[in-house]
C-alpha positions in Angstrom: 21.8 0.2 14.4 21.0 2.5 12.0 17.2 3.3 13.8 19.1 2.8 17.3 16.4 0.3 18.7 17.7 1.1 22.4 16.5 4.4 22.0 13.0 3.1 21.1 10.8 2.1 24.1 10.0 -1.0 24.8 12.1 -3.1 22.0 13.3 -6.2 22.5 17.6 -6.2 22.2 17.2 -9.8 21.9 16.0 -9.2 18.6 17.5 -6.2 17.5 20.2 -7.3 15.0 17.2 -8.0 12.9 15.8 -5.0 12.0 14.2 -4.7 8.4 15.4 -1.0 8.5 18.7 -1.8 9.2 18.6 -4.3 6.1 17.1 -1.7 3.9 19.2 1.2 5.0 16.5 3.4 7.0 18.8 5.9 9.3 17.1 8.4 11.7 18.3 11.7 11.6 15.7 13.5 13.7 14.4 12.1 17.0 11.6 14.3 17.8 7.8 13.1 18.9 6.1 16.1 16.7 8.7 15.4 13.6 10.6 12.3 12.8 13.0 12.1 10.1 14.6 9.6 8.6 16.6 8.4 4.8 16.7 5.4 3.3 18.8 4.7 0.0 17.3 3.7 -3.4 19.9 1.6 -4.5 19.5 -1.7 -2.9 15.4 -1.5 -2.3 14.7 -1.5 -5.7 12.2 -3.5 -7.9 12.7 -5.3 -11.3 12.0 -2.4 -13.0 14.7 0.0 -11.3 12.4 2.1 -9.7 12.4 2.2 -5.6 10.4 -0.6 -4.5 6.8 0.4 -3.3 7.1 -2.1 -0.1 10.6 0.1 0.6 8.9 3.0 0.8 5.9 1.2 3.0 8.4 0.0 5.2 10.2 3.6 5.8 7.0 4.8 6.3 6.1 2.0 9.0 9.5 2.6 10.8 9.4 6.2 11.4 5.8 6.1 12.2 5.8 3.3 14.7 8.8 4.9 16.5 6.9 7.8 16.8 4.2 5.8 18.3 6.7 4.4 20.7 7.7 7.7 21.9 4.0 8.7 22.4 3.0 5.5 24.0 5.9 4.9 26.7 6.7 4.3 29.1 2.9 2.8 30.2 2.3 1.5 26.7 3.8 -0.1 23.6 2.8 0.5 19.9 2.1 -1.9 17.3 0.6 -1.2 13.8 -3.0 -1.9 13.3 -3.0 -0.1 9.7 -0.6 1.4 7.0 -2.1 3.0 3.8 0.2 4.3 1.2 -0.3 6.1 -2.1 3.0 6.2 -4.4 2.8 9.0 -6.8 6.4 8.8 -8.4 9.1 6.9 -9.4 12.9 7.1 -8.2 15.9 5.4 -9.7 18.7 6.4 -7.4 19.5 8.5 -4.5 18.0 8.8 -1.2 14.5 9.2 -0.2 13.5 11.1 3.1 10.1 10.0 5.3 8.9 13.1 7.3 6.4 11.7 10.0 4.0 14.0 11.4 1.3 12.9 14.4 -2.7 13.7 12.9 -4.0 12.1 16.2 -2.2 10.7 19.5 -4.8 9.7 22.1 -4.3 6.8 24.9 -5.1 3.5 22.6 -4.4 4.5 19.4 -2.0 7.3 17.4 -2.1 8.2 13.7 0.7 9.6 11.8 1.3 10.4 7.6 4.5 10.1 6.7 5.5 12.2 3.3 8.1 10.6 1.6 10.1 12.4 -1.2 13.2 12.4 -3.3 16.5 14.6 -3.4 14.9 17.1 -5.5 12.3 17.3 -2.7 9.4 15.8 -4.8 6.8 14.0 -3.2 7.2 9.8 -3.7 5.0 8.5 -1.6 2.0 9.5 1.3 1.4 6.9 3.7 -0.7 7.1 7.0 -0.1 4.8 9.6 -2.1 4.0 12.9 -0.7 2.2 15.8 -2.7 0.4 18.7 -1.4 1.4 21.8 -1.7 -1.6 24.2 -0.3 -1.9 27.9 3.2 -2.7 29.0 3.2 -6.5 29.8 3.7 -6.8 34.2 6.2 -8.8 34.5 
């Protein structure tokens, strides 16, 4: 697993093989609650004009933000996405993009992160903001 679901608090191992992050080739390269970093190839994630698909950038952003929120929330709470916004700044046609996720707000019931996605020349491709709702872990 490229995004190591066994390391993400509260994940369901029965659906681990179905992760969209794996299908897009997302790899987490730095597991840190204050700065989570991941990469994704452009190849295989393009739209019909040959550019990186904006939805793929959104998946990278939500993957990083959700993992960071889950790390913050665990073990008492689980993180679920509440709102994602993305601004796409420039097109990318090849190589890898890198997402860097940093916290804006980490509270008891919500957590908000900024995710900056850049190309291999360190030019910003997309700026995203993700807010997650932190819900209590089901008692079982």
